[in-house]
C-alpha positions in Angstrom: 90.0 0.4 -30.6 88.5 -0.8 -33.9 89.9 -4.0 -35.3 88.4 -4.4 -38.8 89.3 -2.0 -41.6 85.9 -0.9 -42.0 85.3 0.0 -38.6 88.6 2.0 -38.7 87.5 4.0 -41.8 84.1 4.7 -40.0 86.0 6.2 -37.1 87.8 8.3 -39.5 84.6 9.3 -41.4 83.1 10.3 -38.1 85.9 12.4 -37.1 86.0 14.4 -40.5 82.3 14.9 -39.9 82.5 15.9 -36.6 85.2 18.4 -37.4 82.9 19.9 -40.2 79.8 20.0 -38.0 81.8 22.0 -35.4 83.1 24.4 -37.8 79.4 25.0 -39.4 78.2 25.5 -35.8 81.1 28.0 -34.9 80.4 29.8 -38.2 76.9 30.4 -37.4 77.3 31.4 -33.8 80.1 34.0 -34.7 77.5 35.3 -37.5 74.9 35.7 -34.9 77.3 37.4 -32.3 78.5 39.9 -35.2 74.7 40.6 -35.7 73.9 41.1 -32.2 76.7 43.6 -31.7 75.8 45.4 -34.6 72.2 45.6 -33.1 73.5 46.9 -29.9 76.3 49.4 -31.5 75.7 49.4 -35.2 73.3 51.0 -37.8 70.1 49.8 -39.1 71.7 49.2 -42.8 74.4 47.3 -41.3 72.0 45.1 -39.3 70.2 44.3 -42.4 73.2 43.4 -44.4 74.4 41.3 -41.5 71.1 39.7 -40.9 71.0 38.5 -44.7 74.2 36.9 -44.3 73.1 35.2 -40.8 70.0 33.9 -42.9 72.1 32.2 -45.3 74.4 30.6 -42.9 71.6 29.3 -40.8 69.8 27.9 -43.6 73.1 26.2 -44.8 73.5 24.8 -41.2 70.1 23.3 -41.2 70.2 22.0 -44.7 73.3 20.2 -43.8 71.7 18.8 -40.7 73.7 20.3 -38.1 70.9 21.9 -36.6 66.9 20.9 -36.8 65.0 23.1 -39.5 62.7 24.2 -36.6 65.7 25.7 -34.8 66.7 27.4 -37.8 63.4 28.8 -38.3 63.2 29.8 -34.6 66.7 31.7 -34.8 65.8 33.4 -38.0 62.5 34.6 -36.4 64.2 36.0 -33.3 66.7 37.7 -35.0 64.4 39.3 -37.5 62.2 40.6 -34.8 65.4 42.4 -33.4 66.3 43.7 -36.7 62.9 45.1 -37.3 62.9 46.6 -34.1 66.3 48.3 -34.8 64.8 49.7 -37.9 61.8 51.3 -36.1 63.9 52.7 -33.3 66.4 54.4 -35.9 63.6 56.0 -37.8 
């Protein structure tokens, strides 16, 4: 257990950051799950709309340092390929 006032404050700050980071990751994963569900059962227009939202969430998650920028780029690239394939399949 921390004894000094600054150490106790650091613990509080770390807990708050961890909570925010968990929220950001959960939000990102939920958005990706929604997009994957739309890819399986939805229309191409709905997928395009959800992909735009996913991109924003993934970029914000990387910007805040929760995930690495290369991981963000990889996720967006893979999702983009799936959305493009859905568009081609629907036409």
